[in-house]
NUDRENTI-576479 format. One line per field, with one value per residue (C-alpha): x, y, z. Coordinates in steps of 0.25 Angstrom, whole numbers, plus 5000, padded with zeros to 4 digits. Example, Ala and Ser with C-alpha at 12.3 -4.5 7.8 and 13.67 -1.06 7.14 Angstrom:
<dokols>
x	[5049 / 5055] .
y	[4982 / 4996] .
z	[5031 / 5029] .
</dokols>
This chain:
<dokols>
x	[5192 / 5181 / 5187 / 5180 / 5172 / 5173 / 5159 / 5158 / 5147 / 5141 / 5129 / 5121 / 5113 / 5100 / 5091 / 5082 / 5090 / 5104 / 5108 / 5118 / 5126 / 5138 / 5146 / 5157 / 5167 / 5160 / 5168 / 5165 / 5165 / 5155 / 5140 / 5137 / 5127 / 5116 / 5112 / 5099 / 5096 / 5083 / 5072 / 5075 / 5090 / 5102 / 5114 / 5121 / 5116 / 5121 / 5135 / 5141 / 5133 / 5138 / 5152 / 5151 / 5145 / 5155 / 5167 / 5163 / 5154 / 5151 / 5140 / 5131 / 5122 / 5113 / 5105 / 5091 / 5085 / 5080 / 5087 / 5099 / 5109 / 5101 / 5093 / 5079 / 5068 / 5056 / 5048 / 5051 / 5038 / 5042 / 5053 / 5053 / 5057 / 5068 / 5073 / 5072 / 5081 / 5091 / 5091 / 5095 / 5105 / 5111 / 5111 / 5120 / 5130 / 5129 / 5126 / 5122 / 5121 / 5119 / 5116 / 5104 / 5103 / 5091 / 5087 / 5073 / 5067 / 5080 / 5075 / 5062 / 5070 / 5079 / 5067 / 5062 / 5076 / 5079 / 5067 / 5070 / 5084 / 5084 / 5095 / 5105 / 5101 / 5111 / 5105 / 5095 / 5096 / 5083 / 5086 / 5073 / 5067 / 5055 / 5046 / 5034 / 5024 / 5027 / 5019 / 5013 / 5020 / 5012 / 5017 / 5031 / 5034 / 5034 / 5042 / 5052 / 5053 / 5055 / 5067 / 5073 / 5073 / 5079 / 5090 / 5094 / 5100 / 5108 / 5122 / 5128 / 5125 / 5128 / 5118 / 5106 / 5109 / 5116 / 5116 / 5101 / 5095 / 5103 / 5100 / 5085 / 5083 / 5089 / 5080 / 5068 / 5071 / 5076 / 5069 / 5056 / 5047 / 5055 / 5058 / 5043 / 5040 / 5051 / 5044 / 5031 / 5038 / 5045 / 5032 / 5021 / 5027 / 5025 / 5035 / 5034 / 5029 / 5043 / 5050 / 5048 / 5055 / 5068 / 5077 / 5090 / 5094 / 5088 / 5092 / 5082 / 5089 / 5080 / 5080 / 5070 / 5067 / 5064 / 5051 / 5051 / 5051 / 5048 / 5054 / 5041 / 5043 / 5057 / 5050 / 5039 / 5050 / 5059 / 5046 / 5044 / 5059 / 5065 / 5079 / 5078 / 5084 / 5080 / 5090 / 5085 / 5094 / 5091 / 5098 / 5092 / 5079 / 5075 / 5089 / 5097 / 5108 / 5112 / 5115 / 5121 / 5128 / 5138 / 5128 / 5120 / 5131 / 5136 / 5122 / 5121 / 5135 / 5134 / 5121 / 5127 / 5140 / 5132 / 5124 / 5136 / 5143 / 5129 / 5129 / 5143 / 5140 / 5128] .
y	[5309 / 5302 / 5294 / 5296 / 5284 / 5279 / 5281 / 5280 / 5283 / 5272 / 5269 / 5257 / 5257 / 5249 / 5247 / 5258 / 5265 / 5271 / 5270 / 5279 / 5275 / 5277 / 5265 / 5263 / 5252 / 5239 / 5229 / 5214 / 5212 / 5223 / 5223 / 5237 / 5247 / 5251 / 5265 / 5270 / 5286 / 5293 / 5299 / 5311 / 5311 / 5302 / 5296 / 5310 / 5316 / 5303 / 5305 / 5306 / 5294 / 5286 / 5290 / 5286 / 5272 / 5270 / 5272 / 5259 / 5251 / 5248 / 5258 / 5258 / 5270 / 5273 / 5285 / 5278 / 5276 / 5290 / 5298 / 5307 / 5299 / 5287 / 5288 / 5282 / 5288 / 5280 / 5283 / 5273 / 5269 / 5262 / 5256 / 5243 / 5250 / 5257 / 5244 / 5236 / 5246 / 5245 / 5230 / 5231 / 5241 / 5232 / 5220 / 5228 / 5231 / 5216 / 5220 / 5207 / 5212 / 5226 / 5234 / 5243 / 5258 / 5266 / 5280 / 5285 / 5281 / 5273 / 5265 / 5262 / 5256 / 5249 / 5242 / 5237 / 5233 / 5225 / 5217 / 5215 / 5209 / 5205 / 5195 / 5207 / 5216 / 5215 / 5226 / 5238 / 5251 / 5260 / 5275 / 5283 / 5275 / 5276 / 5264 / 5267 / 5277 / 5291 / 5304 / 5310 / 5320 / 5332 / 5326 / 5324 / 5338 / 5344 / 5333 / 5334 / 5349 / 5348 / 5338 / 5346 / 5358 / 5351 / 5346 / 5360 / 5361 / 5348 / 5349 / 5344 / 5356 / 5350 / 5339 / 5347 / 5358 / 5351 / 5336 / 5333 / 5345 / 5343 / 5328 / 5330 / 5342 / 5333 / 5322 / 5330 / 5337 / 5325 / 5313 / 5319 / 5307 / 5298 / 5309 / 5310 / 5295 / 5292 / 5302 / 5295 / 5281 / 5286 / 5291 / 5282 / 5267 / 5258 / 5246 / 5242 / 5229 / 5227 / 5230 / 5216 / 5210 / 5216 / 5205 / 5212 / 5219 / 5233 / 5246 / 5258 / 5271 / 5283 / 5297 / 5299 / 5313 / 5308 / 5315 / 5308 / 5293 / 5294 / 5285 / 5278 / 5272 / 5267 / 5260 / 5254 / 5249 / 5243 / 5236 / 5229 / 5226 / 5213 / 5215 / 5230 / 5240 / 5255 / 5266 / 5280 / 5293 / 5306 / 5314 / 5320 / 5317 / 5308 / 5311 / 5310 / 5300 / 5311 / 5321 / 5312 / 5302 / 5297 / 5292 / 5287 / 5279 / 5274 / 5267 / 5261 / 5256 / 5249 / 5242 / 5237 / 5233 / 5223 / 5218 / 5216 / 5207 / 5200 / 5198 / 5193 / 5183 / 5178] .
z	[5112 / 5103 / 5091 / 5078 / 5073 / 5059 / 5054 / 5038 / 5029 / 5019 / 5011 / 5007 / 4995 / 4995 / 4984 / 4988 / 4999 / 5002 / 5016 / 5021 / 5034 / 5043 / 5048 / 5057 / 5054 / 5055 / 5064 / 5061 / 5076 / 5079 / 5077 / 5071 / 5076 / 5066 / 5070 / 5065 / 5067 / 5070 / 5062 / 5052 / 5053 / 5049 / 5056 / 5055 / 5068 / 5075 / 5071 / 5085 / 5090 / 5078 / 5080 / 5095 / 5092 / 5080 / 5090 / 5096 / 5086 / 5072 / 5067 / 5055 / 5055 / 5042 / 5038 / 5039 / 5024 / 5019 / 5030 / 5027 / 5017 / 5016 / 5004 / 5002 / 4994 / 4999 / 5011 / 5023 / 5030 / 5042 / 5051 / 5044 / 5031 / 5037 / 5043 / 5031 / 5024 / 5035 / 5034 / 5019 / 5023 / 5033 / 5024 / 5014 / 5025 / 5029 / 5044 / 5051 / 5065 / 5071 / 5084 / 5080 / 5085 / 5081 / 5086 / 5085 / 5071 / 5070 / 5082 / 5075 / 5064 / 5073 / 5080 / 5066 / 5061 / 5073 / 5071 / 5056 / 5058 / 5072 / 5069 / 5065 / 5077 / 5089 / 5097 / 5096 / 5102 / 5101 / 5104 / 5106 / 5095 / 5087 / 5085 / 5095 / 5090 / 5096 / 5096 / 5084 / 5075 / 5082 / 5095 / 5091 / 5086 / 5099 / 5105 / 5095 / 5096 / 5111 / 5108 / 5097 / 5106 / 5118 / 5109 / 5105 / 5119 / 5118 / 5113 / 5099 / 5091 / 5078 / 5080 / 5083 / 5073 / 5062 / 5061 / 5065 / 5057 / 5044 / 5043 / 5047 / 5037 / 5026 / 5029 / 5030 / 5017 / 5009 / 5016 / 5020 / 5018 / 5027 / 5038 / 5039 / 5037 / 5048 / 5058 / 5056 / 5058 / 5070 / 5076 / 5072 / 5068 / 5079 / 5079 / 5093 / 5088 / 5084 / 5098 / 5104 / 5091 / 5093 / 5097 / 5100 / 5113 / 5113 / 5120 / 5120 / 5122 / 5125 / 5130 / 5142 / 5135 / 5121 / 5116 / 5102 / 5106 / 5121 / 5132 / 5132 / 5118 / 5124 / 5136 / 5127 / 5117 / 5128 / 5134 / 5120 / 5116 / 5122 / 5127 / 5127 / 5137 / 5138 / 5141 / 5143 / 5144 / 5149 / 5138 / 5125 / 5118 / 5106 / 5100 / 5113 / 5107 / 5097 / 5108 / 5118 / 5109 / 5119 / 5128 / 5117 / 5111 / 5124 / 5127 / 5112 / 5113 / 5127 / 5123 / 5110 / 5117 / 5126 / 5114 / 5105 / 5116 / 5117 / 5102 / 5101 / 5113 / 5106] .
</dokols>
């Protein structure tokens, strides 16, 4: 029987932005995981992932600025702007060290954030991350259509018919500018120059079948990031972690456990 974790809802009011986040109890002896979600959605579709992680580790999971419950009226032009807002958020929470997990657009932000405050980042996990320019929008549309169709045949009915459509529709309606801008950032902004600057141990988790950020992107990243490791999975597609949360969280927790011990020994 799986025990229910203690994730609670909170908000931080910055001068120009309100960031909503979920948090499990922060243990003084535990370095928390900062979990950054993917493009167009929020933390909501990741609830099973976050619940599983929070049973074993301290979690901080914000809705990215301008998405869902995190209000921000300005257009966010690039990864570094997202990252600077998150630095301010972490300063308010007085988080001195954290493990960093980023999926898709959240991965591109994680890359940037890890180079802005390298002294605070204990480990980095990039999950089917953006950061290397991908296909054009006309090329991407049929790829996403294939992935979305394939996901219709996967389990977790609520995830595919309720959680993802509801939050994406909300963002598209109320946060249209940054939904579009976030897509452009994901597809076209090249931050490969930052990859050699990542100082923390880095794990890349990737689906072999990802059509959105193909495996070749992961291989290129792994070649550029010092002290990095690439693990591929056969399951799913770009959002495989949502559909296979047990495997996803197990891989994350194993890597973090190793680097938590190393950080304490250091």
